[in-house]
N, C-alpha and C positions, 0 to 999 in steps of 0.2 A: 709799091703797095704800102699803104699806111700801116703803122703798128698801132694796135689798139691797146688800151689799158682802162681798167675801171675808173670811173670818175670818183674823185676823192669825196664828193658829196653824196655818195651812194653807199648804203649799208645793206648787207645781205645776211640772211639766216636760212638755214636748212630746215625745212618743215619735217621731212622724212628723207629717206635715201633717194626718193624719186622726184622731189619737188623742193624748190627754193622760192623765197620771196625777196625782192629788192625793194628798198625804200629810198626814194630821192628826197634828201633832206631839203633841197632847194624848192621842189614843187609840192612836197608832202604827198606824193603819189606812190602807191604800191604797185608792184608788178610781180605776177606769178610766173615762175619758170617751170616747165615740165622737166622730165628726166634729161632729155638731150640739152635743153637750155641750161639746166643746172650744171651739167658736166662741162659745157662750154665756159660758163661763168667761172667755175672752179679752176679750170686750166688757165683761163685768162688771168685770174687773180694770182696765179703762180708765176706769171710773167711769160707764159708760152705765146708764141706768135701764131698767126692764122694757119700756116702750114702744119705746124706741130699739133695744133688742136685737131685739124682735119685728119691727120695721121692717127692720132689717138682714137678718134671716132671710128676710123676704118678698122682698127684692131679690135675694138670693143663691140661693134655692131656689124651686121651684114650689109655694108654699104661700100661702094667703090670710092677710091680716093677722089675722083673727079666730083662725084655727088656730094661727098663730105665737104670738100673745099667750097663748092658752090653754096651749100647750106650754111656753112660757118660764115662765109663772107656776107651772105644775105642777112643772117641773124645779127651779126655784129653791126651791120649798117643800120638795121632797125633799132638796135640799142643806142647807136650814135644819134639817130634821129630823135630819140626820146631823151637824149642828154645823159644816158647812163654810162657811156664809155666816151673816152677821149682818144684822139689820135695824135701822132707826132706831126701831122700836117703834110706828110709826104703824098 
């Protein structure tokens, strides 16, 4: 499974405790993240892997580990498709 990390050409800012905005310096595009997306980005920025992020979501919200893992994987793939995160190529 690939290890994801924020792209170094992306800056983020927290709008409030439930929303963040990402800016791709390469494309000059903004991306708005909801509460869940913001939490995933925060944990990813701290170096946490996919499984650890899913585990944290399971503890914080009423969601099963399987659902959380599926959501995190899907979300990170979307971020990768937009060039907002990179992988180690695994």
